[in-house]
C-alpha positions as CSV (number, residue, x, y, z in Angstrom):
1,M,60.5,-101.8,19.4
2,P,60.2,-102.4,15.6
3,K,56.6,-102.4,14.3
4,L,54.0,-102.6,11.7
5,Y,52.7,-99.2,10.8
6,V,49.3,-99.2,9.1
7,V,49.1,-95.9,7.2
8,P,46.1,-94.2,5.8
9,T,46.5,-92.4,2.7
10,P,44.2,-89.9,1.1
11,V,41.0,-91.1,-0.6
12,G,41.1,-87.6,-3.0
13,N,42.6,-84.7,-2.0
14,L,46.4,-85.0,-1.0
15,D,46.1,-82.3,1.4
16,D,44.5,-84.8,3.6
17,M,47.7,-86.5,4.3
18,T,48.7,-86.1,7.9
19,F,52.3,-84.9,8.9
20,R,52.5,-88.0,11.0
21,A,51.9,-90.3,8.3
22,V,54.7,-88.6,6.0
23,E,57.1,-88.8,8.9
24,V,56.4,-92.6,9.3
25,L,56.8,-93.4,5.8
26,K,59.9,-91.3,5.4
27,N,61.4,-93.5,8.4
28,V,60.7,-96.9,8.0
29,S,62.9,-99.3,6.0
30,L,60.0,-100.6,3.7
31,I,56.8,-99.5,2.4
32,L,54.3,-102.1,1.5
33,C,52.1,-100.9,-1.4
34,E,48.8,-102.1,-2.9
35,D,50.3,-101.1,-6.1
36,T,53.6,-99.5,-6.1
37,R,52.7,-97.6,-9.3
38,T,49.6,-95.7,-7.7
39,S,51.5,-95.1,-4.7
40,A,54.7,-93.8,-6.3
41,G,52.9,-90.4,-7.1
42,L,51.8,-89.9,-3.6
43,L,55.4,-90.8,-2.5
44,K,57.0,-88.6,-4.9
45,H,54.5,-85.8,-3.8
46,F,55.8,-85.8,-0.4
47,G,59.5,-86.3,-1.1
48,I,59.3,-89.9,0.4
49,S,62.1,-92.0,-1.0
50,T,61.7,-95.0,1.1
51,R,62.0,-98.5,-0.9
52,T,58.6,-100.1,-1.8
53,A,57.3,-103.7,-2.4
54,S,54.1,-104.9,-3.7
55,H,51.6,-106.3,-1.0
56,H,48.3,-107.0,-2.7
57,K,45.3,-109.5,-2.5
58,F,47.0,-111.9,-5.0
59,N,50.3,-112.3,-3.0
60,E,49.4,-111.1,0.5
61,H,48.7,-115.0,1.7
62,K,52.2,-116.0,0.5
63,T,54.0,-112.9,2.0
64,C,52.6,-111.7,5.1
65,S,54.6,-114.2,7.4
66,L,57.6,-113.2,5.6
67,Y,57.2,-109.7,6.7
68,A,55.9,-110.2,10.0
69,E,59.1,-112.1,10.7
70,R,61.3,-109.3,9.1
71,I,59.7,-106.9,11.5
72,L,60.3,-109.2,14.7
73,G,64.0,-109.3,13.2
74,G,64.1,-105.5,13.7
75,E,62.7,-103.8,10.6
76,D,60.2,-101.0,10.7
77,I,57.8,-101.6,7.9
78,A,54.5,-99.6,6.8
79,L,51.7,-100.6,4.9
80,I,49.5,-98.4,2.7
81,S,46.6,-99.1,0.1
82,D,45.9,-97.1,-3.0
83,A,43.6,-95.0,-0.9
84,G,42.2,-94.9,2.3
85,T,42.8,-97.2,5.4
86,P,44.5,-100.5,4.7
87,A,42.4,-103.7,5.6
88,I,39.2,-101.5,5.2
89,S,38.0,-103.1,2.1
90,D,41.5,-103.0,1.1
91,P,44.6,-105.8,1.8
92,G,46.0,-105.7,5.1
93,F,44.1,-107.9,7.5
94,M,46.4,-110.9,6.8
95,L,49.5,-109.1,7.6
96,V,48.2,-107.6,10.7
97,R,47.0,-111.0,11.8
98,A,50.3,-112.5,11.1
99,C,52.0,-109.7,13.3
100,V,49.7,-110.4,16.0
101,E,50.1,-114.1,16.2
102,L,53.8,-113.5,16.1
103,G,53.5,-110.9,18.9
104,V,54.7,-108.0,16.6
105,D,53.8,-104.7,17.4
106,V,50.8,-103.1,15.0
107,E,50.1,-99.3,15.1
108,C,47.3,-98.0,12.8
109,L,47.5,-94.4,12.5
110,P,44.2,-92.3,12.4
111,G,43.4,-91.0,8.8
112,A,41.2,-91.2,5.7
113,T,38.4,-93.8,5.3
114,A,35.8,-93.2,2.7
115,F,32.8,-94.5,4.7
116,V,33.3,-92.1,7.4
117,P,32.6,-88.9,5.8
118,A,29.7,-90.1,3.7
119,L,28.2,-91.4,6.9
120,V,28.1,-87.9,8.2
121,D,27.2,-86.4,4.9
122,S,24.3,-88.5,4.9
123,G,22.3,-86.8,7.6
124,F,21.2,-90.2,9.0
125,G,21.7,-91.7,12.4
126,C,25.4,-92.4,13.1
127,E,24.7,-93.8,16.8
128,S,24.7,-97.3,15.4
129,F,25.7,-98.5,12.0
130,V,27.1,-101.7,10.0
131,F,29.9,-101.3,7.7
132,A,29.4,-104.4,5.1
133,G,31.8,-103.0,2.3
134,F,31.3,-104.7,-1.0
135,L,28.6,-107.2,-1.4
136,P,29.3,-110.4,-3.1
137,Q,28.7,-110.1,-6.7
138,K,26.5,-113.3,-7.4
139,K,26.6,-116.1,-4.7
140,G,25.2,-114.9,-1.6
141,R,24.5,-111.5,-2.5
142,Q,20.7,-111.6,-1.8
143,K,21.0,-113.5,1.5
144,R,23.6,-111.0,2.6
145,L,21.2,-108.0,1.7
146,A,18.4,-109.6,3.5
147,A,20.3,-110.2,6.6
148,L,21.5,-106.5,6.5
149,A,17.8,-105.4,6.1
150,A,16.9,-107.0,9.4
151,L,19.1,-105.1,11.4
152,D,18.0,-101.9,13.2
153,M,20.8,-99.7,12.3
154,T,22.1,-97.7,9.5
155,T,23.9,-99.8,6.8
156,I,27.1,-98.6,4.9
157,L,28.2,-100.4,1.3
158,Y,30.8,-99.9,-1.1
159,E,29.7,-100.2,-4.9
160,S,31.2,-99.7,-8.2
161,P,29.6,-97.5,-10.9
162,Y,28.8,-100.7,-13.0
163,R,26.4,-102.2,-10.1
164,V,25.1,-99.3,-8.3
165,M,21.7,-99.2,-10.3
166,K,21.5,-102.6,-9.6
167,L,22.2,-102.3,-5.8
168,L,19.4,-99.5,-5.7
169,S,16.7,-101.9,-7.0
170,E,17.8,-104.5,-4.5
171,I,17.8,-102.0,-1.7
172,S,14.2,-101.1,-2.8
173,E,13.2,-105.0,-2.6
174,H,14.9,-105.9,0.5
175,F,14.6,-102.8,2.8
176,G,11.6,-101.1,1.2
177,A,10.7,-98.9,-1.5
178,D,10.5,-95.6,0.7
179,R,13.8,-96.3,2.5
180,R,16.0,-93.4,2.4
181,V,19.3,-93.8,0.7
182,S,22.4,-91.5,0.5
183,I,25.0,-91.9,-2.3
184,S,28.5,-90.3,-2.1
185,R,31.0,-90.6,-4.7
186,E,34.5,-88.8,-5.4
187,I,35.0,-87.9,-1.8
188,S,37.6,-85.0,-1.1
189,K,38.0,-84.6,-5.0
190,I,36.8,-82.1,-7.3
191,H,33.7,-83.9,-8.5
192,E,32.8,-84.9,-4.7
193,E,28.7,-85.3,-4.8
194,T,26.4,-86.6,-2.4
195,L,22.7,-87.6,-3.6
196,R,19.9,-88.5,-1.3
197,G,16.4,-90.0,-1.8
198,T,14.4,-93.1,-2.2
199,P,15.7,-95.9,-4.5
200,A,13.5,-95.0,-7.0
201,E,14.5,-91.4,-6.9
202,L,18.2,-92.3,-7.0
203,L,17.6,-94.5,-10.0
204,D,15.9,-91.5,-11.9
205,A,19.0,-89.4,-11.3
206,F,21.6,-92.3,-12.5
207,V,19.4,-92.5,-15.7
208,A,19.8,-88.6,-16.5
209,K,23.3,-88.6,-15.2
210,P,25.0,-92.1,-15.7
211,P,27.0,-93.1,-12.3
212,K,30.6,-92.6,-12.7
213,G,33.3,-93.1,-9.7
214,E,33.3,-95.3,-6.8
215,F,30.2,-95.0,-4.4
216,V,29.7,-95.3,-0.7
217,V,26.0,-96.2,-0.3
218,I,24.3,-95.4,3.2
219,I,20.8,-96.7,3.8
220,D,18.9,-95.3,6.6
221,K,17.9,-97.6,9.5
222,T,14.1,-96.2,9.3
223,P,11.9,-95.9,6.4
224,N,11.4,-92.5,4.8
225,S,8.3,-90.3,5.7
226,K,6.6,-87.6,3.5
227,D,7.0,-85.2,6.4
228,D,11.0,-85.1,6.6
229,K,11.5,-85.5,2.8
230,D,14.0,-83.1,1.7
231,S,12.5,-82.2,-1.7
232,T,15.8,-80.7,-2.8
233,D,17.8,-84.1,-2.5
234,C,17.7,-85.1,-6.4
235,D,15.9,-82.1,-7.9
236,D,19.0,-80.3,-8.5
237,I,21.0,-82.7,-10.3
238,E,22.2,-81.1,-13.7
């Protein structure tokens, strides 16, 4: 049966690409890319010559039904994003929904997602967590933070280097100044780094070393305590 393959791609290190993902991308009739220029390097690296087309947040609402119908008509199509798993803070949800509504088979391969290694690296409880992705930049941002702070579970956010310091101040306001926070960037890349501490400690770290790269922000579900504070978390920043 023809199907839509949702294929994760590495968030950094190309060695994280799975054998199965390469095989699928070589054998489908079309690969839908968030940005064909970004994906070109990845596909070339693995010797994948399959035809590509752009499928991104600015056109997916117009094209998802068309691609779903093409799969229904007999084509195998794969969907990839610039990095990580499509539909996780990336385009993809609308196409998957269109396929489901038409009765088209959808298969999501296991693979890279930035928040999973960041969550594990944090050292915070992983038994229950909420992934909130990117917060609204303006309208609804404070309301969303207040709602997340009321939950008794670890909170996961994505943030850009331009707003991460603002986010730390907001975490202090909504979650508490002593709440433990872990921030990871450049996951699986050469300059991968995870910093842990209170919002104030992390802000001081970013004053000394301005933030660069995309960030995964993990907020512990319980307040920090002096007894379990790791004094080396932010002290070793160069």
